[in-house]
C-alpha positions as CSV (number, residue, x, y, z in Angstrom):
1,M,14.1,8.0,36.1
2,V,11.7,10.5,35.6
3,K,13.4,11.6,32.1
4,K,13.1,8.2,31.0
5,N,9.7,7.6,31.9
6,I,8.5,10.4,30.1
7,I,10.6,9.8,26.8
8,L,8.6,6.4,27.0
9,F,5.5,7.5,27.0
10,L,6.2,10.0,24.7
11,G,7.1,7.5,22.4
12,F,4.3,5.5,23.3
13,I,2.1,7.9,22.4
14,V,4.3,9.1,19.2
15,T,4.3,5.6,17.9
16,I,0.7,4.8,18.2
17,L,-0.1,8.2,16.4
18,I,2.6,8.0,13.4
19,S,2.3,4.0,13.0
20,L,-1.5,3.9,13.0
21,S,-1.8,7.0,10.5
22,I,0.4,5.9,7.9
23,H,-2.4,2.7,7.6
24,I,-5.1,5.3,7.7
25,V,-3.8,8.2,5.9
26,M,-2.9,5.6,2.6
27,L,-6.6,3.8,3.1
28,Q,-8.8,7.1,3.9
29,V,-7.0,9.7,1.9
30,I,-4.9,8.3,-0.7
31,G,-7.7,5.8,-1.3
32,V,-5.5,2.4,-1.3
33,Q,-7.8,-0.6,-0.7
34,Y,-7.5,-2.8,2.3
35,P,-6.4,-6.0,0.6
36,D,-8.4,-9.1,0.1
37,N,-5.5,-12.1,1.3
38,S,-8.7,-14.9,0.7
39,G,-7.5,-15.9,-2.6
40,I,-3.6,-16.5,-1.6
41,P,-2.5,-19.8,-2.2
42,L,-1.1,-22.2,0.5
43,I,2.3,-22.0,-0.2
44,P,2.7,-18.3,0.2
45,R,0.4,-18.4,3.4
46,L,2.4,-21.3,5.3
47,L,5.7,-19.6,4.4
48,N,4.6,-15.9,5.8
49,K,2.9,-17.9,8.8
50,W,6.4,-19.7,9.3
51,L,8.3,-16.7,9.3
52,S,6.2,-15.0,12.0
53,V,6.4,-18.3,14.2
54,L,10.1,-18.3,13.6
55,A,10.5,-14.7,14.5
56,L,8.8,-15.3,17.7
57,F,10.7,-18.5,18.3
58,V,13.6,-15.7,18.0
59,F,12.4,-13.4,20.3
60,Y,12.3,-16.0,23.0
61,Y,15.7,-17.4,22.2
62,L,17.1,-13.9,22.7
63,A,14.4,-13.0,25.9
64,K,15.3,-16.5,26.8
65,D,17.8,-15.4,29.7
66,K,15.1,-12.8,31.8
67,L,12.3,-14.9,30.3
68,S,13.6,-18.5,32.1
69,K,13.9,-17.0,35.8
70,K,9.8,-17.1,35.4
71,S,7.8,-20.7,35.6
72,I,6.8,-22.7,32.2
73,I,3.1,-21.2,32.9
74,M,4.1,-17.6,33.3
75,Q,6.5,-18.0,30.3
76,T,3.5,-19.3,28.5
77,I,1.2,-16.7,29.0
78,I,3.7,-13.2,28.5
79,V,4.8,-15.3,24.8
80,F,1.3,-15.7,24.4
81,C,-0.2,-12.0,25.4
82,L,2.5,-10.5,23.2
83,Y,1.8,-12.6,20.1
84,A,-1.5,-12.1,20.1
85,M,-1.3,-8.2,21.1
86,V,1.3,-7.7,18.0
87,K,-1.0,-9.5,15.5
88,E,-3.9,-7.5,17.7
89,V,-6.1,-10.6,18.1
90,L,-6.4,-10.3,21.5
91,I,-8.2,-7.4,22.1
92,R,-8.2,-4.9,19.7
93,A,-9.6,-6.9,16.2
94,N,-12.2,-8.2,18.1
95,L,-13.2,-4.8,19.9
96,M,-12.7,-2.7,16.5
97,E,-15.1,-5.2,14.6
98,G,-17.8,-4.4,17.3
99,V,-17.3,-0.6,17.1
100,V,-17.4,-0.8,13.4
101,T,-21.2,-3.5,13.5
102,T,-22.4,-3.0,17.4
103,S,-22.1,-6.8,17.3
104,W,-19.7,-6.7,21.1
105,I,-19.6,-10.3,21.7
106,F,-19.8,-12.4,19.1
107,P,-16.6,-11.2,17.6
108,F,-14.9,-12.3,20.8
109,I,-16.2,-15.6,20.5
110,K,-15.3,-16.2,17.4
111,A,-11.8,-15.6,18.3
112,I,-11.7,-18.3,20.7
113,P,-9.8,-20.5,18.4
114,Q,-7.5,-18.5,17.3
115,L,-6.0,-17.2,20.2
116,L,-6.4,-21.1,21.8
117,G,-4.1,-21.6,18.7
118,Y,-1.3,-19.4,19.8
119,L,-1.9,-20.0,23.5
120,I,-0.8,-23.6,22.4
121,L,1.9,-22.3,19.9
122,A,3.1,-20.4,23.2
123,F,3.5,-23.1,25.3
124,T,5.2,-25.9,22.5
125,L,7.5,-22.8,21.7
126,V,8.5,-22.3,25.6
127,V,8.7,-26.0,26.0
128,S,10.6,-26.9,23.1
129,N,13.5,-24.3,24.2
130,F,14.6,-27.1,26.5
131,F,15.6,-29.3,23.5
132,I,17.1,-26.5,21.1
133,S,20.9,-25.9,22.2
134,K,22.1,-24.8,18.7
135,K,20.4,-22.2,16.0
136,W,20.1,-24.5,13.6
137,Q,17.5,-26.7,15.6
138,L,15.2,-23.6,16.4
139,F,15.3,-23.3,12.8
140,S,14.5,-26.5,12.3
141,I,11.7,-26.7,15.2
142,S,10.0,-23.3,14.0
143,I,9.5,-25.4,10.3
144,L,7.8,-28.0,12.1
145,V,5.6,-26.6,14.5
146,A,4.2,-23.8,11.7
147,C,3.2,-26.9,9.3
148,L,1.4,-28.6,12.8
149,L,-0.5,-25.2,13.3
150,Q,-1.4,-25.0,9.9
151,F,-2.1,-28.5,9.0
152,V,-3.5,-30.4,12.5
153,L,-4.0,-27.7,14.9
154,E,-6.0,-24.7,13.5
155,P,-8.0,-27.6,11.3
156,Q,-8.8,-29.4,14.7
157,L,-9.5,-26.1,16.8
158,N,-11.8,-24.7,13.8
159,S,-13.7,-28.1,13.5
160,I,-14.5,-28.0,17.6
161,F,-15.5,-24.5,18.1
162,S,-17.7,-24.2,14.6
163,P,-20.8,-25.8,15.9
164,I,-20.5,-23.1,18.9
165,I,-20.0,-20.1,17.2
166,N,-22.8,-21.1,14.7
167,S,-24.8,-21.1,17.3
168,Y,-24.2,-17.5,18.6
169,A,-24.0,-16.3,14.6
170,Y,-27.4,-14.8,15.5
171,L,-25.3,-11.9,17.4
172,A,-23.4,-10.7,14.0
173,H,-24.5,-7.7,12.5
174,D,-24.0,-5.7,9.5
175,P,-21.4,-2.7,9.4
176,I,-22.9,0.3,10.5
177,Y,-20.1,2.4,9.3
178,E,-18.2,2.0,6.0
179,L,-15.0,3.8,4.4
180,P,-14.6,6.8,5.1
181,Y,-14.7,5.7,8.6
182,N,-15.6,9.7,10.8
183,W,-14.0,9.8,14.2
184,H,-16.4,7.3,16.0
185,V,-14.0,4.6,15.0
186,L,-11.0,6.8,14.0
187,V,-11.2,7.5,17.8
188,P,-11.1,3.3,19.4
189,A,-8.6,2.9,16.2
190,Y,-6.4,5.1,17.9
191,L,-6.6,4.2,21.5
192,T,-7.0,0.2,21.0
193,F,-3.7,0.6,18.8
194,A,-2.0,0.9,21.9
195,E,-1.9,-3.3,22.2
196,P,0.1,-3.7,19.8
197,V,2.7,-0.7,20.8
198,I,2.7,-1.9,24.3
199,A,3.7,-5.5,23.5
200,A,6.7,-4.1,21.1
201,F,7.6,-1.9,24.0
202,V,7.8,-5.1,25.9
203,I,9.1,-7.4,23.4
204,V,12.5,-4.1,23.0
205,H,12.5,-4.7,26.7
206,Y,12.9,-8.4,26.9
207,I,15.7,-8.1,23.8
208,W,17.0,-5.0,23.4
209,E,20.7,-6.1,25.7
210,K,21.0,-9.0,23.5
211,L,21.1,-7.8,20.3
212,N,24.5,-6.8,18.5
213,G,25.4,-4.1,16.7
214,K,25.5,-0.5,16.7
215,T,21.9,1.8,18.1
216,W,20.8,2.3,14.7
217,Q,21.3,-1.1,13.9
218,K,19.5,-3.3,16.3
219,I,16.5,-0.6,15.8
220,I,16.4,-1.9,12.5
221,L,16.7,-5.1,13.9
222,V,13.7,-4.9,16.1
223,G,11.9,-2.9,13.3
224,I,12.2,-6.4,10.9
225,L,11.3,-8.4,14.3
226,I,8.3,-6.9,14.9
227,C,6.9,-7.3,11.5
228,L,8.3,-10.8,10.6
229,I,5.9,-11.3,13.9
230,K,3.1,-9.6,13.0
231,G,3.2,-11.3,9.4
232,M,3.6,-8.4,7.9
233,L,7.1,-8.0,6.2
234,L,6.5,-10.4,3.2
235,P,3.2,-10.3,2.4
236,V,3.7,-7.2,-0.1
237,F,5.9,-9.7,-2.3
238,L,4.5,-13.3,-1.2
239,F,0.4,-11.7,-1.6
240,T,0.9,-9.1,-4.3
241,P,0.8,-11.7,-7.1
242,Y,-2.4,-13.0,-6.7
243,L,-4.2,-9.8,-5.2
244,K,-7.1,-8.6,-7.9
245,L,-5.8,-5.5,-8.5
246,N,-2.9,-4.0,-11.2
247,F,0.2,-4.1,-9.9
248,I,0.8,-0.7,-8.0
249,A,-2.6,-0.7,-6.4
250,A,-1.9,-4.5,-5.1
251,I,1.4,-3.2,-3.8
252,A,0.0,-0.5,-2.4
253,S,-2.7,-2.5,-0.7
254,E,-0.1,-4.6,1.1
255,I,2.5,-2.5,2.0
256,Q,0.3,0.0,3.6
257,F,0.5,-2.5,6.6
258,T,4.1,-3.4,6.4
259,L,5.0,-0.1,6.7
260,E,2.4,0.6,9.4
261,F,4.4,-2.2,11.5
262,L,7.4,-1.5,11.2
263,A,6.9,1.9,12.2
264,V,6.3,0.3,15.2
265,G,9.0,-1.9,15.4
266,I,11.8,1.1,14.9
267,L,9.8,3.9,16.7
268,T,10.0,1.8,20.0
269,S,13.0,0.9,19.5
270,F,14.3,4.1,19.0
271,F,12.6,6.1,21.7
272,W,13.9,3.0,24.1
273,A,17.6,3.7,22.9
274,W,16.6,7.4,23.9
275,S,15.8,6.5,27.4
276,K,18.5,4.2,28.4
277,N,20.6,7.0,27.5
278,K,18.9,9.4,30.4
């Protein structure tokens, strides 16, 4: 047990350092640009969102035997926290915006509609699984949920909370740090990256025994699943043509996050597999 815990802790530290360093080195050392996805058309965005929702459904499908022992409320909280943590919006993104701007409160206020959307998504997912008995139903319901999220829930939440958010807009500040970031930004960036890494380890805990194949195949599958949940596996293919950059620069801009979260999934599952042998 002691050896297992040491391996998992080592994996936690190594995953944070290697995964985030991929992004930081590409951004600050190589000079890869941060992707501007503001001009991405609806269809690629919707497809990417659906794949993220589908991946979350797949996670729950695999984890259902363990999760179903808990109440619906507890299942909803777990799924919500894992999804928001992989997306880095439970704490990290808001806290890092505060680090860069010194506006500590407004980023969390601004995130309320998104977090509520994720909470409703988690509840819908948990409840809908009572009606899913076949894999094709999981596929179909995930499409319906993604469309409702895109066209109904998110617009309604944004409409409801927009006046509230605007009333606190005076709390927003302009950035005081710019690229290349120094230790004032990099240290909290590494510390807060614990959020998605913790979520990845919990996901592996819930689904590892349900995955088929050899250990290396399971490691790759987890990497793909977590990258899909994050919504970072396909933007390099779906979003690249719409970036206002040359082809190579556009690919590099999107792929930095693909590589980052593939590393998160692969490293967490690698260390999990290693710990299981001890």
